[in-house]
N, C-alpha and C positions, 0 to 999 in steps of 0.2 A: 297227577300233580304236574303243574306247569312250572318249569324252572327256566327262567330267561337269563342267560348269561352272555357276557361279551367281554372281549379283551379290554383291560384297562391300560391305556397307553401312557397316561400321565401319572407319574409318581406323586403320591400325596392326595389323590382324589379321595373324597369321602365315599365309601362303599356302603350302599344301603339295600335292604330288601323291604318290600311292601307286603304287609299281611292284612288282607281285607277280603271279605266274602263277596264284595261287589267287583266284578270284572271291570265295569265302567269306571269305578273309582280308581282301581289300580292303573288302568290305561291312561286316565286323565292325569294322575300324579306322575306317571312315567313320562308322559309327553312334556309336561311342564318342567319337571326336574332335569330332563335331558338338555334343556336350554341353558342350564347354569354354567356348564363348563368345568365345575369343580366337584360335582356330585354325580356318581354313577349308580344307576339302579342295576344291581347285579342279579336280582332274583325277585320272585313274588310267590305268594301262597294265598290260598282261599280260606284257611282256618289256622288256628293256633298250632295244631299238631304238624301240619305241613310247614308252618313257619319255623318250628323247632328243628325239623329235619333239614330244612334248607339252611338255617342259621348254622347248624353243626357242620354242614358240608362246605358252605361258602365263607363262613366267618366274617360277616359284614361288620362295619363300624357301628351302624345305626339300623334299627328296625322301626319302621313306621307301622304301628299295630292298631287295628280296630279293636273295640272292646267286645261287642256282641257278634259272635260268629257261631255257626253250627259246630258241634263237637267241642273241642277245647277252646274256651273263650280267651280273649286277649289278656284278661287279668291273670288267669291261671298260667297261661303261656309266659307272661312277663315274670311271674313268681319263679317259675322253673328256670328261666334264663338267668335271673338274678342269683339263684342258688347254684348255678352251674359254673363250670370253668370258662364259659364263653366270656369274652371281654366286650361284647357289643352292648350298646345302650338302647333302651326302648323309649320311643316317643309315642304316646297314645294319641291317636286321632280318631275321635268318635263323635256320635250324635248326642251323647248323654253327659250332662253336666254333673250328675249325682254320684259318679264313681271316682272323682278326683282323689280324695283322701285314700281310698282303698287302693287306687292305682299306685300312688307313691309308696304305700306300704308294701306293694308287690315289686318294688324296685324300678318303677317307671321314672324316667328323668325329666320328662315334660309332658304336659297334658293339654291338648288342643281340641277345640270343638270343630267338627266339620263345618265348612263355610268360612273358616278363617281365611284371611287374605293369603294367597299363595306366597307372596313375598315374606310374610310373617313366618310361614312354615319353613321356607328356605333358610331364613335367618335363625330360626330355632334349631334346625339341623346343624348348622355351622356352630352355633353356640354350645349345644349339647356335645358335639364332637370335641370341642375344646375343653370340655369338663364342667360346664355350667349345669346346674340343675334348676328346672322350672324357669328357664329364661323368659 
């Protein structure tokens, strides 16, 4: 399990973890998100089970979660998170349009399709962090 952590020097930055089975996707998202200045990627995981473990350890504000991953998928991991004492919010970022309703029933706060403009993803992270649902 790869856990990437770094010191967060700015108070108030949005702390996120990225859960996706594609290392390329995780790295691309981390690279882009690092340019924002107000969002810090504090961890990453390759499947839902690793995501749950890292979320429990690091207590992020937001989890960017893929839907289809080996082992525990994103829907089930999101359901477990929503039923837990963790206060993090899940944004599902996936290739599949047909799981949106199920995702919201599992506690997901926003549902985006991969290929979305990165500026839209960043705006979504900020809005979900402020308490909006499906911005």
